[in-house]
Phi, psi and omega in degrees: 000120181270147182251121180276135178255142178279138177297145179285131177267127177285154182233179178301324179299322176289320183302314183292346178271353180290125182290149176293125180221013179082359178254164178266121178251134177219154173239121180236119184052042175082000183253133182281128177239135180231133175230149179291167176302144182290160179279174185292326178298314177304312183292326176300315181294317178301313182295320177300312179296315181298318181297309185288310181293317181301315179296317180297313180299316180295311183298325183261004179049054185266347182151216183228140176243133179234143174252150180299144006270124168218132182279131172246116183259105178276325180200172178300340182246011178220101181231122182231166177233082179296160178296315177220145183222130175244132174238122182291158180306323181293341187241017183295350178295344178278353179271122175243169180302314182280335187191183174255127184256091178121187187281122171292168177286320183225134173236134178238126175242137176261120183288144172216170182304319183282344184242355188309304184298317180297315181293319184282334185243297188294308181289325176305311179299316181299311182294323177292316180301319183266009169067044169292126189296322177219144178226121179252132173249111182260125182247098181293336180287322181261356183057048180227163172225133176248125184247123175252132177240138184285136172240181178300329183259011181121198181286139175287164173305143188288153168269123181258120181244151180221149176296320181301326181272006183058034180289157177236138176276131172224161178206140175295344178289333181230073185303130179097346179281129174229117182250107175293129181300329178299326180286324182282315187270353175077000000 
């Protein structure tokens, strides 16, 4: 009679013991995920978004914007480092000195070859499960942005925006903000 063993789920306590090696380490549902440092195109897009959104958030006192690496702890077995995270003023109590404890209002991931599947499937499920109000997937290769907004039953079908169509990103989370995709994606 064979005995099946359950895989060990890693926790936040395991996560904090991972040595710094220049890679992004995350634990999702107890499973360790590692991705290499992002390329320069990815970082250009992150910086463009951080500059524009960060200034808007600051000027209008709407909350706090963080760029990776910042730990978002959804549960003891799900800790991620999104590219950008916005927490509204009303919810800043989830921000602690070491990390963010719970679902941010907005999470933005910049897709790359090494993270595409994880961002589109694994993290999408995680963010929906923990009720992140908006999730943006920015694709620098296709010059597109896919926006998911939370409804009572989960994420609505995405709004697909493209640089080619001269689309602008807007969100009810940041009233008055209009981001031309050409400015973000270069």
